LUMSE-51906 format. One record per residue (C-alpha): residue number from 1; residue in one letter; y, x, z. Coordinates in nm, 3 decimals, always signed. Example, Ala and Ser with C-alpha at 12.3 -4.5 7.8 and 13.67 -1.06 7.14 Angstrom:
2
+-----+------+---------+---------+---------+
: pos : code :      py :      px :      pz :
+-----+------+---------+---------+---------+
:   1 :    A :  -0.450 :  +1.230 :  +0.780 :
:   2 :    S :  -0.106 :  +1.367 :  +0.714 :
+-----+------+---------+---------+---------+
# end
This chain:
405
+-----+------+---------+---------+---------+
: pos : code :      py :      px :      pz :
+-----+------+---------+---------+---------+
:   1 :    M :  +7.093 :  +9.954 : +14.405 :
:   2 :    K :  +7.324 : +10.007 : +14.112 :
:   3 :    A :  +7.011 :  +9.949 : +13.852 :
:   4 :    L :  +6.964 :  +9.626 : +14.025 :
:   5 :    K :  +7.356 :  +9.509 : +14.031 :
:   6 :    S :  +7.372 :  +9.577 : +13.678 :
:   7 :    L :  +7.079 :  +9.339 : +13.583 :
:   8 :    S :  +7.195 :  +9.063 : +13.785 :
:   9 :    P :  +7.398 :  +8.934 : +13.472 :
:  10 :    L :  +7.090 :  +8.944 : +13.293 :
:  11 :    V :  +6.894 :  +8.787 : +13.534 :
:  12 :    A :  +7.125 :  +8.498 : +13.590 :
:  13 :    V :  +7.110 :  +8.432 : +13.181 :
:  14 :    L :  +6.697 :  +8.465 : +13.210 :
:  15 :    C :  +6.729 :  +8.227 : +13.513 :
:  16 :    A :  +6.953 :  +7.979 : +13.304 :
:  17 :    L :  +6.708 :  +8.014 : +12.995 :
:  18 :    F :  +6.405 :  +7.951 : +13.183 :
:  19 :    C :  +6.428 :  +7.803 : +13.547 :
:  20 :    L :  +6.621 :  +7.501 : +13.444 :
:  21 :    P :  +6.354 :  +7.355 : +13.214 :
:  22 :    L :  +6.106 :  +7.452 : +13.505 :
:  23 :    A :  +6.297 :  +7.238 : +13.759 :
:  24 :    L :  +6.332 :  +6.946 : +13.490 :
:  25 :    P :  +5.953 :  +6.806 : +13.475 :
:  26 :    L :  +5.962 :  +6.826 : +13.869 :
:  27 :    A :  +6.287 :  +6.588 : +13.854 :
:  28 :    I :  +6.109 :  +6.379 : +13.590 :
:  29 :    A :  +5.761 :  +6.379 : +13.836 :
:  30 :    A :  +5.947 :  +6.243 : +14.091 :
:  31 :    Q :  +6.070 :  +5.987 : +13.914 :
:  32 :    T :  +5.724 :  +5.840 : +13.841 :
:  33 :    T :  +5.694 :  +5.728 : +14.184 :
:  34 :    P :  +5.939 :  +5.439 : +14.213 :
:  35 :    T :  +6.076 :  +5.284 : +14.509 :
:  36 :    I :  +5.884 :  +5.000 : +14.613 :
:  37 :    P :  +6.122 :  +4.667 : +14.641 :
:  38 :    N :  +6.190 :  +4.508 : +14.964 :
:  39 :    G :  +6.010 :  +4.195 : +15.088 :
:  40 :    S :  +6.318 :  +3.973 : +14.985 :
:  41 :    A :  +6.325 :  +4.115 : +14.639 :
:  42 :    I :  +5.928 :  +4.075 : +14.612 :
:  43 :    E :  +5.927 :  +3.721 : +14.727 :
:  44 :    A :  +6.238 :  +3.615 : +14.463 :
:  45 :    E :  +6.025 :  +3.761 : +14.177 :
:  46 :    V :  +5.718 :  +3.597 : +14.252 :
:  47 :    R :  +5.889 :  +3.276 : +14.324 :
:  48 :    K :  +6.032 :  +3.325 : +13.982 :
:  49 :    I :  +5.720 :  +3.376 : +13.813 :
:  50 :    M :  +5.568 :  +3.101 : +14.000 :
:  51 :    T :  +5.846 :  +2.902 : +13.824 :
:  52 :    N :  +5.771 :  +3.009 : +13.481 :
:  53 :    T :  +5.389 :  +2.968 : +13.511 :
:  54 :    H :  +5.399 :  +2.629 : +13.699 :
:  55 :    A :  +5.157 :  +2.797 : +13.936 :
:  56 :    N :  +5.106 :  +2.622 : +14.292 :
:  57 :    G :  +5.039 :  +2.907 : +14.492 :
:  58 :    M :  +4.982 :  +3.294 : +14.515 :
:  59 :    A :  +4.909 :  +3.546 : +14.781 :
:  60 :    V :  +5.064 :  +3.902 : +14.751 :
:  61 :    A :  +4.974 :  +4.232 : +14.920 :
:  62 :    V :  +5.133 :  +4.580 : +14.906 :
:  63 :    I :  +4.975 :  +4.894 : +15.025 :
:  64 :    D :  +5.173 :  +5.196 : +15.033 :
:  65 :    H :  +4.997 :  +5.538 : +15.081 :
:  66 :    G :  +4.716 :  +5.388 : +15.185 :
:  67 :    K :  +4.875 :  +5.139 : +15.460 :
:  68 :    V :  +4.885 :  +4.777 : +15.410 :
:  69 :    G :  +5.293 :  +4.701 : +15.420 :
:  70 :    Y :  +5.383 :  +4.368 : +15.269 :
:  71 :    V :  +5.158 :  +4.078 : +15.310 :
:  72 :    H :  +5.283 :  +3.740 : +15.206 :
:  73 :    A :  +5.149 :  +3.364 : +15.046 :
:  74 :    Y :  +5.374 :  +3.145 : +14.865 :
:  75 :    G :  +5.345 :  +2.804 : +14.734 :
:  76 :    V :  +5.064 :  +2.513 : +14.848 :
:  77 :    R :  +4.691 :  +2.540 : +14.923 :
:  78 :    D :  +4.601 :  +2.195 : +14.796 :
:  79 :    A :  +4.719 :  +1.897 : +14.596 :
:  80 :    K :  +4.803 :  +1.752 : +14.964 :
:  81 :    G :  +5.093 :  +2.027 : +14.940 :
:  82 :    D :  +4.957 :  +2.176 : +15.241 :
:  83 :    P :  +5.127 :  +2.567 : +15.275 :
:  84 :    L :  +4.901 :  +2.840 : +15.126 :
:  85 :    T :  +4.925 :  +3.111 : +15.432 :
:  86 :    P :  +4.800 :  +3.481 : +15.435 :
:  87 :    D :  +4.525 :  +3.350 : +15.589 :
:  88 :    T :  +4.443 :  +3.085 : +15.412 :
:  89 :    V :  +4.078 :  +3.133 : +15.252 :
:  90 :    M :  +4.085 :  +3.173 : +14.885 :
:  91 :    Y :  +3.821 :  +3.253 : +14.611 :
:  92 :    G :  +3.744 :  +3.633 : +14.550 :
:  93 :    A :  +3.568 :  +3.582 : +14.241 :
:  94 :    S :  +3.493 :  +3.884 : +14.040 :
:  95 :    L :  +3.668 :  +4.082 : +14.289 :
:  96 :    T :  +3.353 :  +4.092 : +14.461 :
:  97 :    K :  +3.193 :  +4.341 : +14.224 :
:  98 :    T :  +3.452 :  +4.613 : +14.376 :
:  99 :    V :  +3.328 :  +4.510 : +14.699 :
: 100 :    F :  +2.969 :  +4.552 : +14.605 :
: 101 :    A :  +3.014 :  +4.871 : +14.420 :
: 102 :    Y :  +3.165 :  +5.030 : +14.748 :
: 103 :    T :  +2.868 :  +4.872 : +14.922 :
: 104 :    V :  +2.617 :  +5.066 : +14.696 :
: 105 :    L :  +2.799 :  +5.372 : +14.702 :
: 106 :    Q :  +2.734 :  +5.358 : +15.107 :
: 107 :    L :  +2.375 :  +5.360 : +15.035 :
: 108 :    V :  +2.391 :  +5.656 : +14.800 :
: 109 :    D :  +2.568 :  +5.837 : +15.105 :
: 110 :    Q :  +2.281 :  +5.739 : +15.308 :
: 111 :    G :  +1.993 :  +5.871 : +15.040 :
: 112 :    K :  +1.865 :  +5.521 : +14.998 :
: 113 :    L :  +1.989 :  +5.474 : +14.631 :
: 114 :    N :  +2.036 :  +5.753 : +14.379 :
: 115 :    L :  +2.281 :  +5.620 : +14.082 :
: 116 :    D :  +2.057 :  +5.752 : +13.807 :
: 117 :    T :  +1.730 :  +5.677 : +13.945 :
: 118 :    P :  +1.577 :  +5.368 : +13.716 :
: 119 :    I :  +1.557 :  +5.053 : +13.914 :
: 120 :    K :  +1.220 :  +5.076 : +13.822 :
: 121 :    D :  +1.122 :  +5.326 : +14.066 :
: 122 :    D :  +1.295 :  +5.136 : +14.354 :
: 123 :    L :  +1.068 :  +4.861 : +14.309 :
: 124 :    D :  +0.688 :  +4.811 : +14.446 :
: 125 :    K :  +0.613 :  +4.665 : +14.107 :
: 126 :    P :  +0.740 :  +4.595 : +13.766 :
: 127 :    L :  +1.057 :  +4.431 : +13.741 :
: 128 :    P :  +0.894 :  +4.130 : +13.516 :
: 129 :    T :  +0.612 :  +4.039 : +13.728 :
: 130 :    Y :  +0.868 :  +3.913 : +13.998 :
: 131 :    G :  +0.897 :  +3.512 : +14.010 :
: 132 :    P :  +1.219 :  +3.336 : +14.121 :
: 133 :    D :  +1.384 :  +3.330 : +14.461 :
: 134 :    P :  +1.197 :  +3.064 : +14.642 :
: 135 :    V :  +1.487 :  +2.942 : +14.819 :
: 136 :    F :  +1.754 :  +3.002 : +14.536 :
: 137 :    P :  +1.570 :  +3.011 : +14.210 :
: 138 :    D :  +1.869 :  +3.095 : +14.014 :
: 139 :    K :  +1.983 :  +3.363 : +14.257 :
: 140 :    Y :  +1.857 :  +3.629 : +14.045 :
: 141 :    G :  +1.808 :  +3.655 : +13.656 :
: 142 :    P :  +1.455 :  +3.509 : +13.488 :
: 143 :    Y :  +1.325 :  +3.895 : +13.510 :
: 144 :    K :  +0.980 :  +3.725 : +13.356 :
: 145 :    D :  +1.186 :  +3.720 : +12.972 :
: 146 :    L :  +1.186 :  +4.126 : +13.018 :
: 147 :    A :  +0.822 :  +4.157 : +12.977 :
: 148 :    D :  +0.822 :  +4.235 : +12.602 :
: 149 :    D :  +1.110 :  +4.473 : +12.624 :
: 150 :    P :  +1.039 :  +4.834 : +12.766 :
: 151 :    R :  +1.405 :  +4.925 : +12.805 :
: 152 :    W :  +1.454 :  +4.738 : +13.140 :
: 153 :    E :  +1.299 :  +5.032 : +13.271 :
: 154 :    R :  +1.559 :  +5.263 : +13.171 :
: 155 :    I :  +1.827 :  +5.078 : +13.352 :
: 156 :    T :  +2.001 :  +5.264 : +13.654 :
: 157 :    P :  +2.235 :  +5.145 : +13.889 :
: 158 :    R :  +2.490 :  +5.338 : +13.743 :
: 159 :    M :  +2.429 :  +5.134 : +13.428 :
: 160 :    C :  +2.461 :  +4.807 : +13.644 :
: 161 :    L :  +2.813 :  +4.933 : +13.797 :
: 162 :    T :  +2.981 :  +5.029 : +13.450 :
: 163 :    H :  +2.857 :  +4.715 : +13.293 :
: 164 :    S :  +2.639 :  +4.890 : +13.037 :
: 165 :    T :  +2.269 :  +4.711 : +13.113 :
: 166 :    G :  +2.284 :  +4.552 : +12.770 :
: 167 :    F :  +2.267 :  +4.191 : +12.933 :
: 168 :    S :  +2.498 :  +3.918 : +12.878 :
: 169 :    N :  +2.753 :  +3.826 : +13.144 :
: 170 :    F :  +2.453 :  +3.588 : +13.275 :
: 171 :    S :  +2.145 :  +3.492 : +13.123 :
: 172 :    F :  +2.272 :  +3.122 : +13.143 :
: 173 :    M :  +2.517 :  +3.172 : +12.891 :
: 174 :    E :  +2.252 :  +3.298 : +12.627 :
: 175 :    P :  +2.179 :  +3.016 : +12.357 :
: 176 :    D :  +1.796 :  +3.021 : +12.475 :
: 177 :    K :  +1.877 :  +3.065 : +12.848 :
: 178 :    K :  +1.656 :  +3.364 : +12.846 :
: 179 :    L :  +1.765 :  +3.702 : +12.992 :
: 180 :    H :  +1.781 :  +3.966 : +12.710 :
: 181 :    I :  +1.903 :  +4.334 : +12.651 :
: 182 :    H :  +2.124 :  +4.339 : +12.323 :
: 183 :    F :  +2.167 :  +4.717 : +12.310 :
: 184 :    E :  +2.039 :  +5.067 : +12.440 :
: 185 :    P :  +2.139 :  +5.055 : +12.814 :
: 186 :    G :  +2.387 :  +5.280 : +12.893 :
: 187 :    T :  +2.555 :  +5.322 : +12.566 :
: 188 :    H :  +2.833 :  +5.059 : +12.540 :
: 189 :    F :  +3.034 :  +4.858 : +12.829 :
: 190 :    S :  +3.011 :  +4.489 : +12.805 :
: 191 :    Y :  +3.108 :  +4.276 : +13.092 :
: 192 :    S :  +2.805 :  +4.145 : +13.266 :
: 193 :    G :  +2.743 :  +3.992 : +13.590 :
: 194 :    E :  +2.409 :  +4.005 : +13.524 :
: 195 :    G :  +2.348 :  +4.375 : +13.559 :
: 196 :    L :  +2.501 :  +4.358 : +13.923 :
: 197 :    I :  +2.287 :  +4.091 : +14.013 :
: 198 :    L :  +2.008 :  +4.303 : +13.915 :
: 199 :    L :  +2.147 :  +4.572 : +14.132 :
: 200 :    Q :  +2.133 :  +4.343 : +14.406 :
: 201 :    F :  +1.783 :  +4.202 : +14.368 :
: 202 :    A :  +1.711 :  +4.600 : +14.361 :
: 203 :    I :  +1.865 :  +4.658 : +14.709 :
: 204 :    E :  +1.725 :  +4.320 : +14.829 :
: 205 :    H :  +1.343 :  +4.361 : +14.692 :
: 206 :    G :  +1.349 :  +4.743 : +14.698 :
: 207 :    R :  +1.080 :  +4.995 : +14.858 :
: 208 :    K :  +1.132 :  +4.945 : +15.226 :
: 209 :    S :  +0.977 :  +5.307 : +15.261 :
: 210 :    Q :  +1.331 :  +5.435 : +15.105 :
: 211 :    G :  +1.536 :  +5.212 : +15.335 :
: 212 :    L :  +1.566 :  +4.913 : +15.077 :
: 213 :    G :  +1.480 :  +4.564 : +15.130 :
: 214 :    L :  +1.821 :  +4.527 : +15.300 :
: 215 :    D :  +2.055 :  +4.217 : +15.273 :
: 216 :    V :  +2.366 :  +4.240 : +15.078 :
: 217 :    G :  +2.541 :  +3.984 : +15.276 :
: 218 :    D :  +2.448 :  +4.170 : +15.614 :
: 219 :    L :  +2.541 :  +4.475 : +15.435 :
: 220 :    T :  +2.880 :  +4.366 : +15.317 :
: 221 :    K :  +2.929 :  +4.192 : +15.645 :
: 222 :    A :  +2.890 :  +4.496 : +15.830 :
: 223 :    N :  +3.199 :  +4.603 : +15.627 :
: 224 :    F :  +3.413 :  +4.320 : +15.667 :
: 225 :    D :  +3.316 :  +4.344 : +16.028 :
: 226 :    R :  +3.442 :  +4.722 : +16.062 :
: 227 :    L :  +3.759 :  +4.668 : +15.868 :
: 228 :    G :  +3.878 :  +4.340 : +16.075 :
: 229 :    M :  +3.791 :  +4.116 : +15.792 :
: 230 :    T :  +3.746 :  +3.809 : +15.999 :
: 231 :    R :  +3.783 :  +3.560 : +15.718 :
: 232 :    T :  +3.549 :  +3.729 : +15.435 :
: 233 :    S :  +3.218 :  +3.642 : +15.334 :
: 234 :    L :  +2.986 :  +3.619 : +15.042 :
: 235 :    I :  +2.884 :  +3.267 : +15.147 :
: 236 :    W :  +3.107 :  +2.962 : +15.208 :
: 237 :    H :  +3.030 :  +2.623 : +15.321 :
: 238 :    N :  +3.290 :  +2.391 : +15.269 :
: 239 :    G :  +3.390 :  +2.189 : +15.624 :
: 240 :    Q :  +3.376 :  +2.512 : +15.819 :
: 241 :    D :  +3.736 :  +2.588 : +15.811 :
: 242 :    P :  +4.010 :  +2.355 : +15.728 :
: 243 :    N :  +4.275 :  +2.646 : +15.589 :
: 244 :    V :  +4.123 :  +2.660 : +15.250 :
: 245 :    A :  +4.261 :  +2.678 : +14.886 :
: 246 :    D :  +4.144 :  +2.438 : +14.629 :
: 247 :    G :  +4.259 :  +2.568 : +14.266 :
: 248 :    W :  +4.454 :  +2.453 : +13.953 :
: 249 :    N :  +4.341 :  +2.483 : +13.606 :
: 250 :    D :  +4.574 :  +2.561 : +13.304 :
: 251 :    Q :  +4.632 :  +2.176 : +13.243 :
: 252 :    G :  +4.772 :  +2.144 : +13.634 :
: 253 :    Q :  +4.453 :  +1.979 : +13.725 :
: 254 :    P :  +4.336 :  +2.048 : +14.074 :
: 255 :    E :  +3.975 :  +2.141 : +14.198 :
: 256 :    P :  +3.825 :  +2.130 : +14.495 :
: 257 :    H :  +3.723 :  +2.488 : +14.665 :
: 258 :    S :  +3.359 :  +2.528 : +14.592 :
: 259 :    N :  +3.057 :  +2.604 : +14.829 :
: 260 :    R :  +2.910 :  +2.972 : +14.795 :
: 261 :    T :  +2.568 :  +2.894 : +14.948 :
: 262 :    K :  +2.392 :  +3.213 : +14.821 :
: 263 :    V :  +2.530 :  +3.594 : +14.815 :
: 264 :    R :  +2.606 :  +3.636 : +14.443 :
: 265 :    A :  +2.701 :  +4.038 : +14.397 :
: 266 :    A :  +2.888 :  +3.919 : +14.078 :
: 267 :    G :  +3.129 :  +3.687 : +14.246 :
: 268 :    S :  +3.072 :  +3.489 : +14.578 :
: 269 :    M :  +3.311 :  +3.625 : +14.792 :
: 270 :    N :  +3.551 :  +3.416 : +14.966 :
: 271 :    T :  +3.816 :  +3.613 : +15.135 :
: 272 :    T :  +4.200 :  +3.605 : +15.236 :
: 273 :    I :  +4.474 :  +3.806 : +15.131 :
: 274 :    S :  +4.532 :  +3.949 : +15.502 :
: 275 :    D :  +4.185 :  +4.042 : +15.504 :
: 276 :    L :  +4.130 :  +4.174 : +15.153 :
: 277 :    S :  +4.440 :  +4.392 : +15.168 :
: 278 :    K :  +4.265 :  +4.581 : +15.438 :
: 279 :    F :  +3.949 :  +4.645 : +15.194 :
: 280 :    T :  +4.177 :  +4.766 : +14.963 :
: 281 :    A :  +4.339 :  +5.014 : +15.160 :
: 282 :    A :  +4.031 :  +5.171 : +15.271 :
: 283 :    L :  +3.927 :  +5.207 : +14.905 :
: 284 :    V :  +4.213 :  +5.402 : +14.775 :
: 285 :    T :  +4.223 :  +5.634 : +15.052 :
: 286 :    G :  +3.852 :  +5.652 : +15.075 :
: 287 :    G :  +3.756 :  +5.491 : +15.406 :
: 288 :    G :  +3.395 :  +5.443 : +15.483 :
: 289 :    L :  +3.241 :  +5.671 : +15.204 :
: 290 :    S :  +3.178 :  +6.014 : +15.169 :
: 291 :    A :  +3.457 :  +6.211 : +14.950 :
: 292 :    A :  +3.200 :  +6.256 : +14.687 :
: 293 :    S :  +3.116 :  +5.878 : +14.669 :
: 294 :    S :  +3.517 :  +5.776 : +14.665 :
: 295 :    A :  +3.572 :  +5.987 : +14.409 :
: 296 :    E :  +3.270 :  +5.872 : +14.184 :
: 297 :    M :  +3.360 :  +5.532 : +14.215 :
: 298 :    I :  +3.701 :  +5.570 : +14.050 :
: 299 :    K :  +3.585 :  +5.850 : +13.803 :
: 300 :    P :  +3.544 :  +5.797 : +13.448 :
: 301 :    Q :  +3.214 :  +5.683 : +13.376 :
: 302 :    L :  +3.151 :  +5.521 : +13.035 :
: 303 :    H :  +3.470 :  +5.506 : +12.780 :
: 304 :    I :  +3.566 :  +5.148 : +12.677 :
: 305 :    T :  +3.593 :  +5.147 : +12.304 :
: 306 :    T :  +3.671 :  +4.720 : +12.237 :
: 307 :    V :  +4.000 :  +4.595 : +12.172 :
: 308 :    Y :  +3.962 :  +4.340 : +12.454 :
: 309 :    Q :  +3.729 :  +4.277 : +12.751 :
: 310 :    F :  +3.637 :  +3.947 : +12.589 :
: 311 :    P :  +3.448 :  +3.806 : +12.458 :
: 312 :    I :  +3.130 :  +4.042 : +12.527 :
: 313 :    F :  +2.943 :  +4.252 : +12.285 :
: 314 :    Q :  +3.255 :  +4.337 : +12.083 :
: 315 :    P :  +3.230 :  +4.578 : +11.791 :
: 316 :    D :  +3.423 :  +4.907 : +11.874 :
: 317 :    I :  +3.747 :  +4.963 : +11.727 :
: 318 :    P :  +3.841 :  +5.246 : +11.519 :
: 319 :    V :  +3.851 :  +5.580 : +11.685 :
: 320 :    S :  +4.241 :  +5.627 : +11.629 :
: 321 :    E :  +4.313 :  +5.291 : +11.782 :
: 322 :    Q :  +4.102 :  +5.331 : +12.134 :
: 323 :    R :  +4.258 :  +5.397 : +12.439 :
: 324 :    K :  +4.164 :  +5.743 : +12.509 :
: 325 :    D :  +4.194 :  +5.707 : +12.912 :
: 326 :    L :  +4.029 :  +5.361 : +12.958 :
: 327 :    Y :  +3.696 :  +5.388 : +13.113 :
: 328 :    A :  +3.445 :  +5.186 : +13.351 :
: 329 :    G :  +3.426 :  +5.372 : +13.704 :
: 330 :    L :  +3.181 :  +5.204 : +13.933 :
: 331 :    G :  +3.276 :  +4.858 : +13.999 :
: 332 :    V :  +3.656 :  +4.904 : +13.871 :
: 333 :    V :  +3.814 :  +4.988 : +13.566 :
: 334 :    V :  +4.009 :  +5.357 : +13.555 :
: 335 :    F :  +4.297 :  +5.453 : +13.363 :
: 336 :    D :  +4.589 :  +5.729 : +13.332 :
: 337 :    G :  +4.960 :  +5.634 : +13.321 :
: 338 :    P :  +5.272 :  +5.757 : +13.413 :
: 339 :    Q :  +5.228 :  +5.791 : +13.759 :
: 340 :    G :  +4.890 :  +5.940 : +13.734 :
: 341 :    H :  +4.537 :  +5.802 : +13.782 :
: 342 :    G :  +4.470 :  +5.454 : +13.830 :
: 343 :    F :  +4.220 :  +5.156 : +13.891 :
: 344 :    Y :  +4.167 :  +4.794 : +13.900 :
: 345 :    K :  +3.968 :  +4.495 : +13.882 :
: 346 :    G :  +4.045 :  +4.137 : +13.806 :
: 347 :    G :  +3.885 :  +3.821 : +13.899 :
: 348 :    H :  +3.863 :  +3.521 : +13.671 :
: 349 :    D :  +3.783 :  +3.149 : +13.651 :
: 350 :    G :  +3.911 :  +2.837 : +13.539 :
: 351 :    Y :  +4.138 :  +2.807 : +13.883 :
: 352 :    T :  +4.119 :  +3.092 : +14.009 :
: 353 :    A :  +4.305 :  +3.424 : +13.902 :
: 354 :    N :  +4.302 :  +3.770 : +14.120 :
: 355 :    T :  +4.427 :  +4.156 : +14.069 :
: 356 :    M :  +4.394 :  +4.457 : +14.220 :
: 357 :    V :  +4.581 :  +4.780 : +14.079 :
: 358 :    C :  +4.591 :  +5.077 : +14.244 :
: 359 :    I :  +4.730 :  +5.459 : +14.185 :
: 360 :    K :  +4.529 :  +5.729 : +14.352 :
: 361 :    A :  +4.806 :  +5.978 : +14.429 :
: 362 :    S :  +5.050 :  +5.805 : +14.570 :
: 363 :    Q :  +4.774 :  +5.538 : +14.729 :
: 364 :    R :  +4.996 :  +5.256 : +14.618 :
: 365 :    C :  +4.831 :  +4.921 : +14.550 :
: 366 :    V :  +4.933 :  +4.558 : +14.464 :
: 367 :    L :  +4.658 :  +4.313 : +14.546 :
: 368 :    I :  +4.725 :  +3.941 : +14.400 :
: 369 :    L :  +4.522 :  +3.626 : +14.479 :
: 370 :    S :  +4.613 :  +3.290 : +14.341 :
: 371 :    N :  +4.467 :  +2.936 : +14.315 :
: 372 :    D :  +4.614 :  +2.872 : +14.004 :
: 373 :    V :  +4.506 :  +3.007 : +13.688 :
: 374 :    R :  +4.822 :  +2.995 : +13.518 :
: 375 :    S :  +4.982 :  +3.271 : +13.744 :
: 376 :    E :  +4.770 :  +3.544 : +13.591 :
: 377 :    A :  +5.035 :  +3.506 : +13.303 :
: 378 :    G :  +5.264 :  +3.662 : +13.533 :
: 379 :    F :  +5.048 :  +3.949 : +13.662 :
: 380 :    S :  +5.152 :  +4.251 : +13.456 :
: 381 :    E :  +5.509 :  +4.148 : +13.519 :
: 382 :    L :  +5.499 :  +4.103 : +13.909 :
: 383 :    V :  +5.295 :  +4.456 : +13.912 :
: 384 :    R :  +5.550 :  +4.656 : +13.714 :
: 385 :    F :  +5.820 :  +4.494 : +13.936 :
: 386 :    I :  +5.637 :  +4.616 : +14.268 :
: 387 :    L :  +5.465 :  +4.956 : +14.152 :
: 388 :    G :  +5.696 :  +5.006 : +13.833 :
: 389 :    D :  +5.504 :  +5.140 : +13.533 :
: 390 :    T :  +5.174 :  +5.216 : +13.609 :
: 391 :    G :  +5.002 :  +5.178 : +13.283 :
: 392 :    V :  +4.762 :  +4.928 : +13.359 :
: 393 :    P :  +4.548 :  +4.796 : +13.049 :
: 394 :    Y :  +4.629 :  +4.440 : +13.116 :
: 395 :    D :  +4.632 :  +4.402 : +12.728 :
: 396 :    W :  +4.253 :  +4.474 : +12.710 :
: 397 :    E :  +4.174 :  +4.295 : +13.025 :
: 398 :    Y :  +4.335 :  +3.956 : +12.916 :
: 399 :    G :  +4.436 :  +3.990 : +12.521 :
: 400 :    D :  +4.607 :  +3.646 : +12.470 :
: 401 :    Y :  +4.407 :  +3.449 : +12.765 :
: 402 :    A :  +4.596 :  +3.567 : +13.028 :
: 403 :    G :  +4.681 :  +3.202 : +13.244 :
: 404 :    K :  +4.402 :  +3.024 : +13.028 :
: 405 :    S :  +4.076 :  +2.830 : +13.186 :
+-----+------+---------+---------+---------+
# end
């Protein structure tokens, strides 16, 4: 006992030297998950951003610990001045891709698809021998154009979901309007809606003997129904609901809400902030997927080595300038920041601006839908205001084009 007492001053000194440094990282870690502002503070910030960007409408949802919390809409939905509400139908744009990827992983869980089995093995005949859809001739790519390029045989579902098929964004954007493979599939990230459309084709025209030949619209509707997303669909016919958002371009010119007459995995979803917040909560918690598929979706899959997302087919920047944590996930982009591992996805056209940013550890997300593309210029500021510094790579996402049509 005397020996122990004689050691106590030494123990105290050692603790002062070594215990305090151990406690500091814990304190620092606690500070990396800031308190989410209250509703009135969020509203004030949104209105400030709308004023600064001249945006007409924005809708915002916040998920905290996997639960939908704040859901609100601001501004107007159309040129008449009708209010934008949490139940106003808005264009989901490329957030459709994330919904599709989630649906694909359910098929993986069911054993109907394998992410690394070439798509050729899911089809009954060679891809270039399929003609256009008899109802919607432009629903899928012109696969006959690939007849002289055997590289199509190496394309897998994983490549489609990581934007590494080698296709342009869409074949109609090619100078000759034909479908081309621009690099060895699986080797580079280059944004391609055409790649997701190919995977949709494989699901809808794949071998029934392995459980394919399924309508992607029906598959996604089953998820929407399960999650209570009653006003979300990959098809939209104008006139079916008056509470729908028109859009505004970067010149402040309005544009009527567009019909979406065919299911397109790359971007045909119409939704509401109330509905899509439910999907976002399921996504960040892994609801509806196996633990393995949930982890696979947001795992770093393919390193992104370009300075910006657009234009496509950019050269790699020097290794020293590449962001080491920037990767394609499956239907999302993943990164590591001050609050840990995160993932996000954007959606954009000339009249629409959307973003979804999630932090996995805290199961926190911000979802923003806007019917005015100009609001996009304030997304980085608003996400930081709500979630704190996440490290989301908006500089790569937008470059100098945030808020521009």
